[in-house]
C-alpha positions, -999 to +999 in steps of 0.1 A: +585-463-134+588-481-100+584-518-100+595-550-081+628-562-094+632-597-110+663-619-114+666-604-149+675-571-132+703-585-111+731-574-134+718-538-138+713-535-100+748-548-094+763-524-119+744-495-103+755-506-069+791-509-079+790-474-095+775-458-064+790-476-034+825-484-022+812-514-003+787-528-028+767-559-032+779-582-060+759-598-088+760-632-071+746-619-038+718-599-056+709-628-079+708-654-051+689-630-029+662-624-055+660-660-064+661-678-030+654-654-002+617-651+006+625-622+030+641-601+002+623-573-016+639-553-043+623-523-060+637-505-090+631-472-108+634-477-145+637-450-172+643-459-209+649-495-199+677-485-176+676-489-138+683-455-123+676-463-087+668-492-064+662-502-028+663-536-012+653-548+021+647-579+041+614-582+059+607-605+088+596-593+123+614-561+114+626-546+081+662-540+074+671-518+044+703-531+029+710-507+001+693-477-015+705-455-042+695-432-071+719-421-098+732-386-090+717-370-121+682-383-110+685-373-073+663-346-058+634-355-081+613-376-058+626-410-070+641-419-036+608-411-019+589-433-044+613-462-038+612-458-001+574-458-001+575-493-016+595-505+014+569-490+037+542-510+019+559-543+026+573-535+061+555-550+090+574-534+119+605-515+128+626-503+098+664-501+104+694-492+082+730-482+084+743-450+068+778-436+065+784-408+090+796-386+061+764-391+041+745-360+053+720-361+024+709-396+033+708-388+070+686-359+064+664-379+040+658-406+067+654-381+095+626-364+076+609-398+074+609-403+112+642-422+116+662-416+147+699-423+153+701-454+175+739-459+177+772-456+160+788-487+145+826-480+147+846-489+116+816-505+099+827-499+064+857-515+047+875-481+046+870-478+084+843-452+083+817-454+110+780-461+103+750-447+121+723-472+128+690-454+122+656-468+133+620-460+127+595-475+150 
């Protein structure tokens, strides 16, 4: 089930984020973003009362995807596409995101959805890995 997240989901989103990413968003960021940021949109995929995937973005003139993940055991089942579709519904312009240069699955996922590689952000992640800024007009 895909639905908009609420502040009650903040802990589960933070836990998922910490499990999936080296550079993760913490509970306070997520909670505050959900509570106070009118530009923030979070969507979750829930199964058996457990969040198995989520995507969040900020929407203003353009849309920036901040984080997007699906638990490994649920990947390749269309959940990522369903979550991404929610962002497309709220977006009102260009969509951009950063992705690790080593994350070939994500790069392919975005490329199939019309994203192009705009630039490299050297040393973007805390471990020094570069990021690719990808954009869809």
